[in-house]
C-alpha positions in Angstrom: -0.1 0.0 0.2 2.9 2.2 0.7 4.3 1.6 -2.7 1.1 2.3 -4.6 0.6 5.7 -2.7 4.2 6.6 -3.8 5.7 6.4 -0.1 8.5 3.9 -1.2 10.6 3.2 -3.9 10.8 -0.5 -5.1 14.6 -0.5 -5.3 14.9 0.5 -1.6 12.9 -2.6 -0.4 14.8 -5.4 1.0 14.5 -9.1 -0.1 11.7 -9.8 2.4 9.9 -6.6 1.8 10.0 -7.1 -2.0 8.7 -10.7 -1.7 6.0 -9.2 0.5 5.0 -6.6 -2.1 4.8 -9.4 -4.8 2.6 -11.7 -2.4 0.3 -8.5 -1.8 0.0 -7.7 -5.2 -0.8 -11.4 -6.2 -3.4 -11.8 -3.6 -5.1 -8.6 -4.8 -5.1 -9.5 -8.4 -2.5 -6.7 -9.3 0.6 -8.6 -9.9 0.6 -8.0 -13.6 -0.2 -4.2 -13.1 2.6 -3.9 -10.5 5.0 -5.6 -12.7 4.3 -3.4 -15.7 4.8 -0.2 -13.8 7.8 -1.5 -12.0 9.5 -2.6 -15.2 9.0 0.9 -16.7 10.5 2.7 -13.6 14.0 4.2 -14.0 15.2 2.2 -10.9 14.3 -1.1 -12.3 17.8 -2.0 -13.3 18.8 -1.7 -9.5 16.7 -4.8 -8.6 18.5 -8.2 -8.4 18.3 -10.6 -11.4 15.9 -12.8 -9.5 13.5 -10.0 -8.7 13.7 -8.7 -12.1 12.9 -12.3 -13.5 9.9 -12.4 -11.3 8.4 -9.2 -12.6 9.2 -10.1 -16.3 7.3 -13.4 -15.9 4.2 -11.4 -14.6 4.6 -8.9 -17.4 4.7 -11.8 -20.0 1.6 -13.4 -18.4 -0.4 -10.1 -18.5 0.5 -9.6 -22.2 -0.6 -13.0 -23.0 -3.8 -12.5 -21.3 -4.5 -9.2 -23.1 -3.9 -10.9 -26.4 -6.5 -13.8 -25.2 -9.1 -11.1 -24.5 -8.6 -9.3 -27.7 -8.9 -12.7 -29.5 -12.1 -13.5 -27.4 -13.8 -10.3 -28.2 -13.5 -11.2 -32.1 -15.3 -14.7 -31.1 -18.1 -12.6 -29.2 -18.5 -10.1 -32.1 -18.8 -12.9 -34.7 -21.5 -14.5 -32.6 -23.4 -11.3 -32.1 -22.9 -9.7 -35.5 -26.3 -10.4 -36.5 -28.1 -8.4 -33.7 -29.7 -5.2 -34.6 -28.8 -3.2 -31.5 -25.8 -1.7 -30.1 -23.6 -4.0 -28.0 -21.8 -2.1 -25.2 -18.6 -3.5 -23.9 -18.0 -2.8 -20.0 -15.4 -3.0 -17.5 -12.0 -4.7 -18.0 -12.7 -5.7 -21.6 -13.7 -2.4 -22.4 -10.6 -1.1 -20.9 -8.6 -3.3 -23.0 -10.2 -2.5 -26.3 -9.9 1.2 -25.7 -6.1 0.6 -24.7 -6.7 2.7 -21.5 -4.3 2.8 -18.6 -6.7 0.7 -16.6 -6.0 -2.2 -18.9 -2.3 -2.5 -18.2 -1.7 -5.8 -16.5 -5.2 -6.3 -15.7 -6.4 -9.9 -15.3 -10.0 -10.6 -14.9 -12.2 -13.5 -15.2 -15.0 -12.8 -17.7 -16.0 -10.3 -20.4 -19.0 -8.1 -19.6 -21.4 -6.9 -22.3 -24.7 -5.1 -22.4 -27.8 -4.9 -24.6 -31.1 -3.5 -24.2 -33.5 -5.8 -22.3 -35.7 -6.3 -25.2 -32.7 -7.9 -27.0 -31.5 -10.2 -24.3 -33.1 -13.5 -25.5 -31.7 -12.7 -29.1 -28.4 -12.1 -27.6 -28.4 -15.2 -25.5 -29.6 -17.4 -28.4 -26.8 -16.1 -30.6 -24.1 -16.7 -27.9 -25.6 -20.2 -27.5 -25.2 -20.9 -31.2 -21.5 -19.5 -30.9 -20.8 -22.2 -28.1 -21.7 -20.5 -24.8 -24.1 -21.9 -22.4 -25.3 -21.2 -18.7 -24.6 -23.7 -16.0 -27.2 -25.7 -14.0 -29.3 -23.6 -11.8 -32.0 -24.4 -9.3 -35.6 -22.9 -9.7 -34.8 -20.1 -7.3 -31.5 -18.9 -8.9 -33.0 -19.2 -12.4 -35.8 -16.8 -11.2 -33.2 -14.6 -9.4 -31.5 -13.9 -12.5 -34.3 -13.8 -15.1 -36.8 -11.7 -13.1 -34.7 -9.5 -10.6 -31.1 -9.3 -11.6 -29.4 -6.9 -14.1 -27.9 -9.8 -16.0 -28.6 -13.2 -17.2 -26.7 -16.2 -15.5 -23.0 -16.4 -16.7 -22.5 -18.0 -19.9 -19.2 -20.2 -20.4 -17.9 -21.4 -23.7 -18.1 -25.1 -24.0 -14.6 -25.5 -25.5 -12.4 -22.4 -24.5 -13.9 -22.0 -21.0 -14.3 -18.3 -21.3 -17.1 -16.5 -19.5 -19.6 -13.9 -20.7 -21.8 -11.7 -18.3 -24.6 -10.5 -20.4 -26.3 -7.4 -19.0 -29.3 -5.4 -19.8 -28.8 -2.7 -17.0 -25.8 -1.3 -15.0 -27.2 -1.9 -11.8 -30.0 -4.1 -10.2 -33.4 -2.9 -11.1 -34.4 -3.5 -7.7 -31.5 -1.6 -6.2 -32.3 0.9 -3.4 -29.9 3.4 -4.8 -31.9 4.9 -7.8 -29.2 5.1 -10.5 -30.4 6.4 -13.9 -28.7 3.7 -16.0 -31.2 4.2 -18.9 -29.5 7.6 -19.5 -26.0 6.1 -19.1 -26.9 3.7 -21.7 -28.5 5.9 -24.1 -25.4 8.2 -24.0 -23.1 5.3 -25.1 -21.1 5.7 -28.2 -19.6 3.6 -30.9 -15.9 2.8 -30.2 -15.2 3.4 -33.8 -17.1 4.5 -37.0 -18.9 1.6 -38.4 -17.3 -0.7 -35.8 -19.3 -3.4 -33.9 -18.7 -2.4 -30.1 -20.0 0.5 -28.3 -18.9 2.1 -25.1 -20.2 4.2 -22.4 -18.9 7.9 -22.5 -15.9 8.7 -20.6 -17.8 10.1 -17.5 -20.1 7.0 -17.4 -17.1 4.8 -17.6 -15.8 6.0 -14.4 -19.2 6.3 -12.8 -20.0 2.7 -13.6 -16.8 1.6 -12.2 -17.8 3.6 -9.1 -21.1 1.9 -8.7 -19.6 -1.6 -9.3 -17.2 -1.0 -6.3 -19.5 0.7 -3.9 -22.8 -1.3 -4.7 -21.1 -4.8 -4.7 -19.3 -7.0 -2.1 -16.5 -8.5 -4.3 -13.6 -6.8 -2.3 -11.3 -9.5 -2.9 -10.7 -7.4 -6.0 -11.5 -4.2 -4.4 -8.0 -2.6 -4.3 -7.7 -3.4 -8.0 -11.1 -1.8 -8.8 -10.3 1.2 -6.8 -7.0 1.5 -8.7 -9.0 1.1 -12.0 -11.0 4.1 -11.1 -7.9 6.3 -10.1 -6.4 5.4 -13.5 -9.3 6.3 -15.4 -10.0 9.4 -13.3 -6.3 10.7 -13.9 -6.2 9.7 -17.6 -9.5 11.7 -18.6 -8.9 14.5 -16.4 -5.2 15.0 -17.9 -6.6 14.7 -21.4 -9.5 17.2 -20.8 -9.2 20.0 -18.1 -13.0 20.3 -18.0 -13.5 16.5 -17.3 -13.6 16.7 -13.6 -16.5 19.2 -13.7 -18.5 17.2 -16.2 -17.7 14.2 -14.1 -19.3 15.5 -10.9 -22.1 17.0 -12.8 -22.9 13.7 -14.6 -22.9 11.9 -11.3 -25.4 14.3 -9.9 -27.6 13.7 -13.1 -27.7 9.9 -12.8 -27.9 9.4 -9.0 -24.3 8.7 -8.2 -23.2 12.0 -6.7 -22.7 10.5 -3.2 -20.9 7.3 -4.2 -18.6 9.4 -6.4 -17.7 11.6 -3.6 -16.9 8.7 -1.3 -14.6 6.9 -4.0 -12.7 10.1 -4.7 -12.1 10.5 -0.9 -10.9 6.8 -0.9 -8.7 7.4 -3.9 -7.2 10.6 -2.0 -6.4 8.4 0.9 -5.0 5.3 -0.9 -3.3 6.8 -3.8 -2.9 10.4 -3.0 -5.2 11.4 -5.8 -5.6 15.2 -6.0 -9.0 16.4 -4.8 -10.6 18.7 -7.4 -11.9 22.1 -6.3 -15.6 20.9 -7.2 -15.3 17.8 -4.7 -17.4 18.5 -1.5 -15.7 18.1 1.9 -15.8 14.4 2.9 -15.3 12.6 6.3 -14.4 9.3 7.2 -17.6 7.6 8.4 -18.4 4.0 9.2 -19.0 3.0 5.5 -15.8 4.5 4.3 -14.1 2.7 7.3 -15.4 -0.6 6.2 -14.7 0.0 2.4 -11.0 1.1 3.3 -10.4 -2.2 5.1 -12.0 -4.5 2.5 -10.5 -2.6 -0.7 -6.9 -3.1 0.7 -4.3 -5.8 0.4 -5.6 -9.4 1.0 -2.3 -10.9 2.2 -2.7 -12.4 5.7 0.7 -10.8 6.7 -0.4 -7.2 6.0 -4.2 -7.0 5.7 -5.9 -4.4 7.9 -7.5 -5.5 11.2 -11.2 -6.3 11.0 -11.0 -7.0 7.3 -13.1 -10.3 7.7 -15.8 -8.4 9.7 -15.8 -5.6 7.1 -16.2 -7.9 4.3 -19.2 -9.6 6.2 -20.9 -6.3 6.8 -20.4 -5.0 3.2 -21.9 -8.4 2.0 -25.0 -7.7 4.1 -25.0 -4.0 3.0 -25.0 -5.3 -0.5 -28.0 -7.7 -0.2 -29.9 -4.8 1.6 -29.2 -2.5 -1.3 -29.9 -4.9 -4.0 -33.4 -6.2 -2.9 -36.5 -4.7 -1.3 -37.5 -6.2 2.1 -39.7 -8.8 0.9 -37.3 -10.2 -1.8 -34.6 -9.8 0.7 -36.3 -12.1 3.3 -36.9 -14.5 0.5 -33.4 -14.5 -0.7 -32.0 -14.9 2.8 -34.3 -17.6 3.5 -33.5 -19.5 0.5 -29.7 -19.1 0.8 -29.7 -20.0 4.6 -31.7 -23.1 3.7 -28.7 -24.0 1.2 -26.5 -24.3 4.2 -28.5 -27.4 5.3 -28.4 -29.3 2.1 -25.7 -31.7 1.0 -25.8 -30.7 -2.6 -23.5 -27.8 -3.7 -25.4 -25.2 -5.8 -24.3 -22.3 -7.8 -25.1 -19.2 -5.8 -26.6 -16.0 -7.0 -25.2 -13.0 -5.1 
């Protein structure tokens, strides 16, 4: 964490501290990005040959993964080419396609795409013809995805093992935080003239990443996701001096102003991100205290105290935000009953 905040130079780390840095990065899903950053630093040559070899290996793996993502996007485009609707690429795969700094060294498990809800059936059928299929689900989980969720069940390719999350909304339609995702989706633009893929506008790329971090409980990759936002935030603001003003204005329009303010405070605390003049004052409250512990290093030797408790609290918060009271009671009853069955089932979270 000290290295990410710019408080330590990697060449000044002893062998034990360097090993811990790599272990922390690996546990947080950041090894590839860290390796790419360190290998480009002017002090890289001061590291020992063994240390340089470890970092080179991580960069080779990350570069191979990036090529795999680009190849997989070609397969997905081929499968969905017959759809008469924009296909919006989200999150990690979008960062790769746009060659954004947040794509450097990023490793992720699936490609997230979005089509309008009326086209979900056609998109799913096209992907099935292309070799993707959903896994086995019980009746409740099937209903959860099809009736309440913002996405259908994950689809995995039968031969390549790659996974697609097919969305029709950016957040759960039942979410208690009212986010105007229709406005964000309507403002999407083509990646290139006449090209297949579409993308969210710059401000909405950042805001979608903000909503994903703050409305979910996948904090085993929380530090990576927070760093994604920091990289996007810095990249777009450096390219356009007026970006930060439009970002905060857009957040107010779509209902994400509070979450954006919280994430900007977290970025400032963790990465030393400069606070813009348009950012309101923010104090460290209970929620930020929890997120700061969960979105941190996951290595047992350096993880913050109470991280497990923070993870649990944020998981319960996610359930509360995602589902209204009646559906939440049904969801908790069903998931609790699963604990007393011997058959292992896929979980909808």
